[in-house]
C-alpha positions in Angstrom: -33.8 -18.0 13.2 -30.4 -19.4 12.1 -27.0 -18.1 11.1 -27.1 -14.8 9.2 -24.1 -13.4 7.4 -23.2 -9.7 7.5 -20.6 -7.5 5.9 -19.8 -4.0 7.1 -17.4 -1.5 5.5 -14.9 0.1 7.9 -12.7 3.1 7.2 -8.9 2.7 7.7 -9.1 5.2 10.6 -11.8 3.4 12.4 -10.1 0.0 11.9 -6.9 1.6 13.3 -8.8 2.9 16.3 -10.2 -0.6 17.0 -6.8 -2.3 16.5 -5.2 0.2 18.9 -8.0 -0.3 21.5 -9.4 3.2 21.3 -12.8 1.8 20.2 -14.4 -1.7 20.3 -15.5 -3.5 17.2 -18.8 -4.2 18.9 -19.5 -0.5 19.4 -18.6 0.2 15.8 -20.9 -2.5 14.5 -23.8 -1.3 16.6 -23.5 2.3 15.6 -26.8 3.2 13.9 -25.1 5.3 11.2 -23.1 2.4 9.8 -24.9 0.4 7.2 -24.1 -3.3 6.8 -24.8 -5.7 4.0 -27.3 -8.4 5.2 -26.7 -11.7 3.5 -29.4 -13.7 5.3 -28.6 -17.4 5.1 -27.1 -17.2 1.6 -23.5 -16.7 3.0 -22.5 -20.4 3.0 -23.8 -21.0 -0.6 -22.0 -17.9 -1.8 -18.7 -19.1 -0.1 -19.2 -22.5 -1.8 -19.8 -21.0 -5.3 -16.7 -18.9 -4.9 -14.4 -21.6 -3.5 -15.9 -25.0 -4.5 -15.6 -26.2 -0.8 -17.7 -25.8 2.3 -15.1 -24.1 4.5 -11.8 -23.8 2.7 -10.7 -21.9 -0.4 -7.9 -20.0 -2.1 -7.0 -16.3 -1.7 -8.5 -13.9 -2.3 -11.9 -15.5 -2.7 -11.7 -17.4 0.6 -11.8 -14.0 2.3 -15.1 -12.9 0.8 -17.2 -14.3 3.7 -15.2 -16.7 5.9 -11.8 -15.1 5.8 -10.2 -12.2 7.6 -8.4 -11.8 10.9 -10.5 -12.3 14.1 -11.1 -9.1 16.1 -13.1 -8.6 19.3 -15.3 -11.0 21.3 -17.7 -13.7 20.1 -20.5 -11.9 18.3 -22.9 -14.8 17.8 -21.0 -17.4 15.8 -17.4 -16.5 16.6 -15.7 -13.1 16.7 -16.0 -10.6 13.8 -13.2 -10.7 11.4 -11.7 -7.9 9.4 -10.1 -7.4 5.9 -7.7 -4.6 5.2 -8.4 -2.1 2.4 -5.8 -3.9 0.4 -7.5 -7.3 0.9 -10.9 -5.7 0.0 -9.4 -4.4 -3.3 -8.1 -7.9 -4.1 -11.5 -9.4 -3.3 -13.3 -6.8 -5.4 -11.1 -7.5 -8.4 -11.5 -11.2 -8.1 -15.3 -10.9 -7.8 -15.4 -8.6 -10.9 -13.6 -11.3 -12.9 -16.3 -13.9 -12.2 -19.2 -13.5 -14.6 -21.8 -15.3 -16.6 -21.5 -19.0 -17.4 -18.4 -19.6 -15.2 -20.2 -18.2 -12.2 -23.5 -20.1 -12.9 -21.5 -23.3 -13.5 -20.1 -23.1 -9.9 -23.6 -23.6 -8.5 -23.9 -27.3 -8.1 -26.9 -28.5 -6.1 -25.8 -32.1 -5.7 -22.4 -31.2 -4.4 -23.8 -28.4 -2.2 -26.1 -31.0 -0.6 -23.3 -33.5 -0.2 -21.1 -30.9 1.5 -23.9 -29.8 3.9 -24.0 -26.2 2.7 -26.1 -24.2 5.2 -29.0 -24.1 5.3 -29.9 -27.6 4.3 -32.6 -26.8 1.7 -33.5 -28.0 -1.8 -30.7 -26.4 -3.8 -32.3 -27.7 -7.0 -35.2 -25.3 -6.6 -34.9 -22.3 -9.0 -36.1 -19.9 -6.4 -33.3 -21.0 -4.0 -30.8 -20.4 -6.8 -32.2 -17.0 -7.5 -32.1 -16.2 -3.8 -28.4 -17.0 -3.6 -27.5 -15.0 -6.7 -29.5 -12.0 -5.7 -27.5 -11.8 -2.5 -24.3 -12.6 -4.5 -24.7 -9.6 -6.8 -25.4 -7.3 -3.8 -22.2 -8.6 -2.2 -20.2 -7.9 -5.4 -21.6 -4.3 -5.5 -20.8 -3.8 -1.8 -17.2 -5.0 -2.2 -16.7 -2.8 -5.3 -18.1 0.2 -3.3 -15.8 -0.5 -0.4 -12.8 -0.8 -2.7 -13.6 2.4 -4.5 -13.8 4.2 -1.1 -10.6 2.6 0.2 -12.4 0.9 3.1 -11.7 -2.3 4.9 -14.4 -4.8 5.7 -15.9 -6.5 8.8 -17.4 -10.0 8.4 -19.5 -11.7 11.0 -22.3 -14.2 11.5 -25.2 -13.7 14.0 
Protein backbone atom coordinates (compact mmCIF):
# COMPACT_ATOMS: atom_id res chain seq x y z
CA UNK A 1 0.00 0.00 0.00
CA UNK A 2 1.98 3.07 1.15
CA UNK A 3 1.40 6.80 1.42
CA UNK A 4 -0.72 8.19 -1.40
CA UNK A 5 -1.05 11.91 -2.13
CA UNK A 6 -4.34 13.57 -3.01
CA UNK A 7 -5.47 17.07 -3.95
CA UNK A 8 -9.11 18.13 -3.99
CA UNK A 9 -10.55 21.42 -5.15
CA UNK A 10 -12.96 23.13 -2.77
CA UNK A 11 -15.23 26.07 -3.46
CA UNK A 12 -14.92 29.12 -1.21
CA UNK A 13 -18.49 28.49 0.03
CA UNK A 14 -17.75 24.88 0.98
CA UNK A 15 -14.50 25.88 2.67
CA UNK A 16 -16.38 28.53 4.66
CA UNK A 17 -18.99 25.93 5.70
CA UNK A 18 -16.24 23.63 6.97
CA UNK A 19 -14.40 26.41 8.79
CA UNK A 20 -17.67 27.49 10.44
CA UNK A 21 -18.46 23.92 11.51
CA UNK A 22 -21.51 23.52 9.26
CA UNK A 23 -19.90 20.60 7.41
CA UNK A 24 -16.96 18.31 8.17
CA UNK A 25 -13.97 18.15 5.88
CA UNK A 26 -14.24 14.35 5.96
CA UNK A 27 -17.83 14.45 4.66
CA UNK A 28 -16.77 16.83 1.89
CA UNK A 29 -13.83 14.64 0.85
CA UNK A 30 -15.95 11.50 0.82
CA UNK A 31 -18.73 12.98 -1.32
CA UNK A 32 -18.89 10.97 -4.54
CA UNK A 33 -19.47 13.99 -6.79
CA UNK A 34 -16.16 15.61 -5.79
CA UNK A 35 -13.24 14.54 -7.98
CA UNK A 36 -9.79 14.54 -6.44
CA UNK A 37 -6.39 14.40 -8.10
CA UNK A 38 -4.66 11.13 -7.25
CA UNK A 39 -0.88 11.53 -7.06
CA UNK A 40 -0.02 7.97 -6.07
CA UNK A 41 3.42 7.86 -4.43
CA UNK A 42 4.84 10.65 -6.61
CA UNK A 43 3.93 13.37 -4.08
CA UNK A 44 7.24 13.44 -2.20
CA UNK A 45 9.37 13.49 -5.37
CA UNK A 46 7.23 16.34 -6.72
CA UNK A 47 7.70 18.27 -3.47
CA UNK A 48 11.46 17.71 -3.74
CA UNK A 49 11.59 18.85 -7.38
CA UNK A 50 9.74 22.04 -6.48
CA UNK A 51 11.60 22.84 -3.26
CA UNK A 52 15.00 21.09 -3.37
CA UNK A 53 14.41 19.69 0.13
CA UNK A 54 12.61 16.69 1.55
CA UNK A 55 10.17 18.55 3.80
CA UNK A 56 10.84 22.28 3.76
CA UNK A 57 10.56 24.91 1.07
CA UNK A 58 9.75 28.50 0.21
CA UNK A 59 6.36 30.01 -0.47
CA UNK A 60 4.41 29.50 -2.58
CA UNK A 61 5.90 26.19 -3.80
CA UNK A 62 6.10 24.67 -0.31
CA UNK A 63 2.29 24.73 -0.32
CA UNK A 64 1.83 22.61 -3.45
CA UNK A 65 1.68 19.28 -1.56
CA UNK A 66 2.91 19.63 2.02
CA UNK A 67 1.66 23.10 2.87
CA UNK A 68 -1.64 24.53 3.93
CA UNK A 69 -3.49 24.91 7.20
CA UNK A 70 -4.55 21.73 9.05
CA UNK A 71 -8.29 21.15 9.18
CA UNK A 72 -10.25 18.25 10.65
CA UNK A 73 -9.09 14.98 12.17
CA UNK A 74 -6.27 12.65 11.15
CA UNK A 75 -7.19 11.20 7.75
CA UNK A 76 -4.45 8.63 7.33
CA UNK A 77 -1.14 10.47 7.66
CA UNK A 78 -2.19 13.57 9.55
CA UNK A 79 -5.16 15.86 9.05
CA UNK A 80 -6.12 17.26 5.67
CA UNK A 81 -4.82 20.76 5.01
CA UNK A 82 -6.35 23.54 2.99
CA UNK A 83 -5.17 26.36 0.76
CA UNK A 84 -7.26 29.46 0.22
CA UNK A 85 -8.22 30.49 -3.33
CA UNK A 86 -5.56 33.22 -3.09
CA UNK A 87 -2.89 30.67 -2.19
CA UNK A 88 -4.04 28.41 -5.03
CA UNK A 89 -3.66 31.33 -7.45
CA UNK A 90 -0.12 31.99 -6.18
CA UNK A 91 0.78 28.30 -6.50
CA UNK A 92 -0.68 28.06 -10.02
CA UNK A 93 1.32 31.09 -11.14
CA UNK A 94 4.54 29.70 -9.64
CA UNK A 95 3.98 26.30 -11.26
CA UNK A 96 3.31 27.91 -14.63
CA UNK A 97 6.70 29.63 -14.38
CA UNK A 98 8.58 26.34 -14.05
CA UNK A 99 9.19 24.81 -17.46
CA UNK A 100 11.65 22.84 -19.54
CA UNK A 101 15.31 22.55 -18.61
CA UNK A 102 14.93 24.35 -15.27
CA UNK A 103 12.27 21.90 -14.16
CA UNK A 104 14.09 18.80 -15.46
CA UNK A 105 17.30 20.04 -13.82
CA UNK A 106 15.62 19.92 -10.42
CA UNK A 107 15.25 16.13 -10.71
CA UNK A 108 18.41 14.86 -9.00
CA UNK A 109 18.37 11.09 -8.36
CA UNK A 110 21.46 11.11 -6.12
CA UNK A 111 20.17 13.84 -3.83
CA UNK A 112 16.69 12.33 -3.81
CA UNK A 113 18.16 9.06 -2.54
CA UNK A 114 20.32 10.88 0.03
CA UNK A 115 17.28 12.75 1.36
CA UNK A 116 15.18 9.55 1.55
CA UNK A 117 12.51 10.80 -0.82
CA UNK A 118 9.51 8.49 -0.55
CA UNK A 119 9.21 5.83 -1.82
CA UNK A 120 12.78 4.64 -1.71
CA UNK A 121 13.20 3.43 -5.28
CA UNK A 122 15.78 3.70 -8.05
CA UNK A 123 15.33 7.36 -8.99
CA UNK A 124 17.88 6.90 -11.82
CA UNK A 125 15.40 4.69 -13.68
CA UNK A 126 13.92 6.57 -16.67
CA UNK A 127 10.51 5.02 -16.03
CA UNK A 128 10.51 6.39 -12.47
CA UNK A 129 11.39 9.85 -13.74
CA UNK A 130 8.60 9.65 -16.31
CA UNK A 131 6.21 8.47 -13.57
CA UNK A 132 6.99 11.54 -11.45
CA UNK A 133 6.70 14.02 -14.32
CA UNK A 134 3.44 12.49 -15.58
CA UNK A 135 1.89 13.17 -12.18
CA UNK A 136 3.59 16.55 -12.00
CA UNK A 137 1.94 17.79 -15.21
CA UNK A 138 -1.45 16.53 -13.99
CA UNK A 139 -0.88 18.48 -10.78
CA UNK A 140 -0.02 21.66 -12.72
CA UNK A 141 -3.20 21.34 -14.79
CA UNK A 142 -5.26 20.70 -11.65
CA UNK A 143 -3.93 23.81 -9.90
CA UNK A 144 -4.50 25.92 -13.03
CA UNK A 145 -8.10 24.69 -13.23
CA UNK A 146 -8.66 25.40 -9.53
CA UNK A 147 -7.23 28.91 -9.88
CA UNK A 148 -9.35 29.60 -12.98
CA UNK A 149 -12.45 28.52 -11.03
CA UNK A 150 -11.52 30.56 -7.95
CA UNK A 151 -11.34 27.43 -5.79
CA UNK A 152 -9.26 26.55 -2.76
CA UNK A 153 -7.53 23.20 -2.35
CA UNK A 154 -7.52 20.34 0.13
CA UNK A 155 -4.28 18.36 0.44
CA UNK A 156 -3.99 15.01 2.19
CA UNK A 157 -2.10 11.73 2.38
CA UNK A 158 -3.80 8.36 2.82
